[in-house]
N, C-alpha and C positions, 0 to 999 in steps of 0.2 A: 504493500500500500504506500510506503514511503517512496518507492520508485515511481508509482503512478503520480503521486503528489508533486514530486520535484520535476518529473518529466513534463507535466502540464505547465508548471511555472516557467521552466526554461524554454519550452516551445512557444509559449505565449510571448515571452520577452524577445525571442529571436524572430518569430513569425506572427506578430500580433493580428494581422489581417486574416490569417488562416485559422487561428485558434483564438478568437477575440475574448473568450471567457476563461482562458487558461489560468487566470488568477485564482480560480476556485481551488487550485492545488493547495494554496495556503490554508483554506478551510479544512481540507482533508487532513493536513498536518495537525491542525488544532484538535480535531477529533481523536487522532492517534495519540497526541500528547495527553489529552484528558484521560484516555483509557490507561495508558502506561503509568502515568504519575499517580493516579488515584489507586490503581491496583498495587503499586509499590508501597504507597503510604499505608494503605489499609492492611496489607500483609504485616508490616512492621507493628502497627497498632494492635492487630490481632495476636501477634506473637508475644509482644512485650508489654502490652497494655498501655503504651505511650508511644511518642514519636520524638526522636532527637532532632530538633530543628537544625541545630548547628551541623550535625552529621549530614542531614539531608541536603542542606544548602552547600556544604563542602563538596558533596558528590556532584551536585549540579555545576559547581565552579570547575571541577576537574574535567567534567564531560564537555562543557560548552565554551568556556572562556579562552583556553589556549588557542584554539583554531580561530575563534572570532576576533580576538585581539591581534593575532598575526595578520589576518586579512585586512583589518582596519589599518594597521601600520603600513602594510604594503600599499594599500589604497592611497594613504596620505602621501607616500613617496611618489607613487604614479601620478597623483594630482599635480605635484610640484614639477615633475618632469615633463608632463604632456598636456595636461588640461589647461585651457586658457585661464589667465590670471583673473579674468572677470568672474570666474566661478569659484575662486579660492575661498572667498568669505563664506559663501553658502555651503560649500563642501566642508570647510573646517568646522563650521557650526554643527553640521549633521554628523561628522565623524565623532566629535565630542559627545553629542547626544547618544550616538549608537554605542559608544564605549560605556556609557552610563545606563544604557538600556531604557532610554526615554525618547527614542527617535520617533515612535508613533505619535507622541504628544506634540513634538515639534512639527511634524507633517500635518497633524490636525490643526495646529495653530496657523500654519501657512495656508491650509485649505480655506480658512475663513478670512485670511488676510488678503484683501484684494491686490495689494501691491506685491504679494509673493506668488500670486497665481500664475505669473509668467515664468516662474523659476523652471529651469531645465533640470532633469533628474541628475542626481549626484551619484558618486560611486558607493555611497552608504545608504541610499534610499531604501533598499530592500531590507535593511535592519529593522524596519517598522514591525514586521511580523515577529522577529526574534525578540524585540522589546516587549510585545504583548505576551509572548510565552514566558519570558523571564519574570514579568510582573505576576503572571499566573502562578509561577513556581514560588513566589514570595508569599502571596496571600492565601493560596489554596491549602497548604499544610496548616497554616494558622487556623483556617476555618474548620478543617477536619479535627485538629487538636482541641479546639474550643468545644466542638460538638461532643466529642468523646468525653471531655472533662465534665461537661454539663450532665451527660448521661450517667457518669460514674457517681456523681454527687446528688443525683435526684432519685425519686422513687418511680420514675417512668419505666414501664415494661415494654417488651418488644425486642425484636432482633436489632442489635446495634447497626448491623449492615443496612437494614431497612430504614431505621431512623436517620442514619447518615444520608442514605439515598434521598429521603424525603427533604432533608435540609438542603442538600446540594441541588435537588430538583427545583425547589422553591427559588433558590438563587438563579437557576437557569431560566425559569419562567420570567422572573423580574428582568433579567438581562435581555431576553427575547423581546419583551414588551418595549423596553428602552430602545433596543435596536430598531424595531419597526417604527417607533415614533420619531427617533432622531434621523433615521434614514429618509423619512418622508419630509422632514423639516430642513435638514442640512446634510445631504448625502455625502458630500465631500469630506466633512469632518467625521461623520459617523463611520466611514470606512476604516479609519485609523484608530479610534479610541478604544481602550480596553473594555469598558462596560458593554459595548455593543457586540463583543465577541465572546464573552464568558460562556454564554449558553452553548456555543459550539464545543467548548471543552467539556461542558456538563454532559453532552450526549455521550462522549467517550467515557466519562466518569460513571454514568449510569450503566453502561455496558459492563464495566468492571465490577460493579457492586450488586446488580440484580441478577438473580438466577434465571436468566433468559435462555431458552433452548428452542431451536427450531425442529420441527419434524424432519427426520432424516431425508425423506423424499423431497421436501421442499427447500432444504438448505441450498443446494446448488442453484436452484432457480432464483431464490432470493438474492444470492450472491451476484448472479449475473444482472439482475434488475438493478441492484445497487451500483454495480460498475457502470451500467448503461446510464444511470442517472448522473453520475459524475461526468461521463463523457458527453452526455447531452448538454449539460450546463456549460461545459467548456467550449462547445461549438455554438451554442445558441446565445448565451449571455455576451454582453459587450460593455463598452465604457458607458453606455447610456442606461444600463440596467440599474434599477433602484436596489443597490446592494450595499451592505449585507441584508438587513431587513429579513422578512420571511422567506425571500427567494434563496437565501443562503441555506435554507432547509433542504433544498434538492441535493446539492453535493454532500452536505454533512450527513443527512440521513442515508444517502447512498453509501457513504463510507461506513456508516454504522452497520448497514445491511451486509456489506462485504465482510466486515469483521465478525458479525454475528454468525454468518454462514460458515466461516472458518474453512478449514481444509477438508475437502471431500474427495472420495476416490474417483469420481467421474472425470474423465479426461477433458470434458468440455466446461468444467466448472471454473468460476473465477479464481477460487482458492488454488486450484491445481496449476493454473497458468501463472499466478502471482508467486508461486513457490518455486518456479524454475530458477536455475542458477543465475542467469543474466539479471533477472529481476531482483534476486537477493543481493547480488553484487551492487547494483545501483542503489538499492535500499540501504545497504550498509554504509555507503559513502554519500548518502543523500544530503546530510547536513553540510558537508564540505562542498558538495556540488552547489547547494544553494548559496553558500558564502561566496564562492569564487565566480560564479557565472556572471553576475551582474556587473561587478567592477570591470571585468574584461569587456563586456558589451558596451559599457560607457566609454572606456578609454580608447579602444581600438580605432574608432572613427577619428579621434583627435591625432592619433599616431599616423594614420594613413592619409588623413585629409579628405576622406570621402565617406559617404554613407555605406553601411554594410551591404554587401551583395551576397548571393546565395552561397558561393564557395567559402567566403569568409565566415559565414554563420556556421557552416559545417565544421570548419577548423576550430572556431570558438567552442563549439560543443565538445569536440575531441580534446582540446587543451583543458577544458574544464574537468573532464573525466580524469585526465592524467594528474592534474593538480589536486583534485579531490582525493584520489587514491593515495597520492604521496602524503597529503595532509592527514588523512585517516590513519595511515600506517605510522608516520613519523611523529605526528603531533597528538592527535586525539587519543590513540591507544597508549602511547608512551606516557603521556601526562596523567592519564586516568589510572593506569594499573601499576606503574613502576616508577622508580626514581624519587627524587627529593619531594616532589609535590604530593606523592601518594604516601609519604612516610608519616605525616601527622596532619591532623585536621587544621591546625593553625597555619601550616604551610600553604594550604589552598587559599585561605583568606589573605595571607601575605602576598601571594601571587596576584590575586584579584586586585588588591589595593595598588600594588606597584604597576601592574599592567595597565590598569585603567588610568592611573596618573600619567604614565608615559604617553599613552595614545591621546589623552586629552591635552597634554602638553604639546604634542605635535600639532594638534589643531590650533592651539593658542599661538604657537610659533608662526604658523601660516598667517593667522590674523594680525599678529604684531607687525609683520612686514607690510601689510596693507595700511596699518595705522600710520607708519612712517611715511608712506607714499601720500596719504591723505594730507598730512601736514605740508609736505613739499608742494602738493598741488594747490593748496590754499595760498601759499606764498607766490607761486607762479601766476595764479589768477590775479592776485592783487597787483603784482608788478606789471602784468600785461594789460589790465583793464584801462580803457581810455586811450590806448595807443592806436595809431592808424592801422586799419585793416585787421583789427582783432575782433572776433565775434561777428555780430550782425553788421558791423560797419563795412565788412568785406563784400557784402552782396548789395545789389542795386545798381541802377544805371549811373548813379552819381558817386560810386565808391572810389573809382580810380585805382582799384587794387588789381594786381596782376593775376591773382588766383582767388576764386571764391573759397576754396577749401583751405587755403593757406599754405605756407611753405616751411613752417617750423614744426616742432613736436606738438602733438595733440595735447590740449590742456582742458581738464585734467586727463590723466591716463584712463583708458577704458575701465580698468579694474577698480579705479577710485569712483568713477561715476556710477558703476553698477551697484556700489554699496548704498546708494541713496534710496534704493527700494527696501533693502533689509534693515537699514538704520536711518529712517527718515528724520529730518531735522525738527519736524513738528509732530512728534508721536502723540497719539491720543486726541488729535484735533479733527479727526474724521470719523463719522459714524460708520459702522460696518454694515454688511448685508442683512443681518438678522435682527435689527432693531430699528424702530422709528423714533427713538428718543433723540433729542438734540444734543450733540456734543459740540461745544464751542470753545474757542480759545481767543484770547486778546493779544494781538501783536502790534507792532508799530510803536507809536509814541506812548510813553508813560506819563506824559504831562496831564495834570488834572483838568486842564482847559485846552483840549485839542482844537486845532483849526477846523478839522473835519472829522466826522465819525463815519467810517466806511464799513459795509458788510460785504463779504465775499461769499457767494452762494453758488452751489453746483455739485457736480459729481467729483470724482478723483482728478479730473482735468482742471478743476478749480484749485485743487491743492497745489498744483505745480506753480501757481502764481503767488503762493504764500511768501516765498523768499523775496520776490520783487516788491510785493506790497509791504512787507515788514521793513525793507530798506527804505522805500519811499516814505512810509509812515514816520520813521525816525528822522528822515531828512526834512520833511515838510510839517511835522507835528500833526500827523493824522493817526487817530486810533483806529485799528482794524479788528473787526469781529469776524470770526470764521464760522460758516455754516455749510458744511459739506458732508455728503454721504456717498458711500461706495455705490457706483452704478446707478445713480439716481439724478437725472437731469431735472432742473426746476421747471417743470411743465405741468399744465393742467391735463394734458393728454396722458393716457396710460402707456407707459413705456414697456415694451416687451423685448425679450431676447429668445430666439429659437432654442438656444442651448439650455435654457432653464427648464427643469423638470416639474416645478410646482409654481403656483401663483404667489407664493409668499413674498418674494422680493418685490414684485410689482405692487402688491397691496401695501407693504411697508413703505415703499417709495411714495405712494399717494398720501399716506398718513404723514410722512415726514415733510413733504412739500407743504401740506396744509398747516402743519405745526410751525414751520419756519415762517410762513406768511403771517400767521397770527403773532409770532414772536416779533417780527419786524414792525407790525402795526402797533405793538405795545412800546416801541422805542422810537418816538418821533425825533429824538436827537440824532438818529442815523440820517446823515445828509445824502449819502450816495450808496448805491448797491452795485457791485461788480459781479457779473454772472457769466458763466461759460459752461460748456459740457462737451463730452465726446459725442456730439449730437448725431453724427451720421452712423454711429455704431448701433443705434437702436431702431426698432420699429415702433410705430405709434398707433394707438386706437383711441377712438372717442370715449370719454368717460361715460359711465352709466347715466342716462337721462339728459346728456348734453351732446347732441350730434354736432360734429365739426366737419366742415368741408374738406379741410386738410389738417388732420390732427397733428402731424409733425410740425407744421408751422403755427397753426392757430393755438396750440397748447402753450407754446412759449409766449406768444403775443398776449394771451389772456393773463398769464401770471405777471408779466411786465406792466400791463395796464393797471392791475390791482396795486402793484407797488407804487406806481406813479400817483394813483389816487390817494395813497397813504402819505404822499408828500416827499417821496424819495426820487432822486435823480438816478436813472438806471444806465449802466454802461455794460454793453454786451461785447465780450471778447470772442471773436470768431474762433471756431475750433482750429487747433493747430493741424498742420498737414499730416496725413497718414504716412507711415513708413511702409516698407515692403513686407512687414508682418513679423519679422524676427527681432530679437533683442539687439538693439543697435550697438551697445558696447561689446557684446559677444561677437557680432559680425565684424566690427573693427579690429578686435583682437585676433581674428583669424585671417586677416588679409593685410597686404601692404598698400592697397589702393582703396581709400575711402569711397571712391565712386562705385565700388562693388556693392556698397550698402545704400546707394542712392535710389530714389524712386522717381518715376516720370511724374511730372506735374499733373497730368490728366488723371492719374491714379491717386495721387496724394491729396487732391482737392476735389472730392466728389461733391455732389449737391449737399449743402449744409443747411439744415432747418434753421439754425440760429441766424445765418446770413440772410436767408429768405425772409424770416420774420422781421429782422431789423432793417434790411435794405429795401424791402418792398413797400409796405405802408405801415411803418412802426408807429406806435402810440406817441404822442408828444411827450418829451422828456426821456426818450430812449436814444442812446448814443451808441453807434456801432464802432468798435475798435477792430480794425482788420490789419493784422501784422503778417499776412501770408507772404508779402514780398520780402520779408526778412528771413524767410525760410527757403524760398524758391525763386528761380529766375524764370524765363519764358518757357523752359523745357524741363527743368529738373528741380527736385526738392532734395536738399543735401543733409547728410548725417553729421557732417562737420563743416562749420563755416568760420573762416578766419581763425583756424587752429583751435576752435572751441567746439566740443561735442554738444550736439543739439539735444539729443534724447538720452534719458537715463534707462530706458527699456524699449519696448516696441511702440510706445505712443506718448509717454509723458516726458515733458521737458526736463533737462538737467537743471539743477539749481543754479548753476553758473550761467547757462544761457538765459534763464529767466531774469537773472539780475542784469545781464548784458543788454536785455531788451528794454530796460527802464526808460532810457531817453525817448524811445519810440512809443512806448506805452503811455507815458505821461503827456507826450505831445498830443496824442489823439484824445486822451482823457480830458485835458484842459480845453481842447478845441470844442468838445461837445458838452462841457460842463454847464451847469445852471448859472 
């Protein structure tokens, strides 16, 4: 069964279009782990009347950590040697989290962090499932020991095995309910967090505790049905499937059916085929196969400079098998059964502490090199700011510059710019996808009597102007209040995204826009509202009971009209040009020619509802600020202008380019001011 599980995962990672649901192999692993660990724990409790937690955890350390820490250390070295520096910060963070077995929570956090959703997979991403298992190994024996202790000191009657099965089953039901609810509300985060997966371990645990027996004639049939359920889900499920939730019951119950059927003499039974030597061999090395396959898949394209092709995938699978066999023989078996680490329980804990510290230190070392470069980049930007042909001054018919892109080194370096997504300068000032509450920050001037009070309203593309408005506010004595929400343009129309599986985000966006409008009405001291959005990224529908001729345009115009009626001057910043769709710093790190990352103007500037609403027949008091000519010339929109990187990811401005646009932003702001 381990061979089936790891085979599905590896095939899915190498051929995701051919086996789109191969990720269910992880769920099969969870069932197996629940069965083996619970059986092991209960045997010790039954034999001795208790369970030595320190001995149990020491055995887990000897079994799992030597190989995992080795792979993480090698992955860190491979990252420094071959992976673009733009990915170092994200990779270092995940390597450290994996060494501490909290990687699943890091990925869950990234899943709900809009600015992290464009992150590319790192060499340690697959450690999320190992983190779930390790967390299970920590709390599961505690739960068993607590239950046994309560039974021993109570007058309760009944089989301890059945009582324990009842307790664990109750935990499993609660976990399943949680999984179903959270998957329907926030599937991306639900995929990674531990509580949504516990019930899968419980299925295996109940197999170990309950005296379940199949009729002899039905066992091989049930085993084949279970195996078919696993294979079915691997081929039918895909990235759009609401998973885990109740749909994870298909592969997990399938795994339970195969295990319950067991080995039967029929040549056609699942147990007979899974007991053959090749399957046993892969099953024996499955842990190391899982550890090694993913870092190789991630790193090889950076080494070759091309995407993986069929023959390379076959070679990767073969190399993974060889490395896994070597790791199983030389690392897993040796550390578990012989040598210093097996000599005393304390040695296992010493190894764990030292090994984790070393791997975490490797990650911190990678991050520290980026911190030094960030300080250097800040100094370079300050020295170059205001000079001829630096940043947006290099583009336009009146620039007089020899090159739009520039002729010096890129400022800041791509790896520094990429950090602005993982470490934003205004953390906590943007509401996320899952709430309609207003999160606001005050930036700009701290003077108690500001010349103006500004509100910046919009989706994440409004946050990219925080740095510029903060600087302007300090220079001009303007106080700036921020009102932004992930993926939520300030429009009365209902914004939709085809990729969303539920209506929750659009409903929360409607509630948030209404709340912000009410908040602005309650603050007449706000003189100006600046608003923008990634407006061309959404589709728009008329709100219930309010038909609109063109919801994409009319929805924005209606909100602005309301703000003007409240007494505010409205300034609409046109959406920034689109890129070719990939992370710009990553693209720049992989090429010597920035033009490889440029985009045709016709593609970069699609019809913009903001522009249409503000330039067509805008309400009085609405001022359009169009800076597109500081991104594009007649034919091309650039990723680097005047040696300054324009974007921090695939669509959001870098903080430095935002600041460099201040003269052009304030010029149009003042021209349309009240």
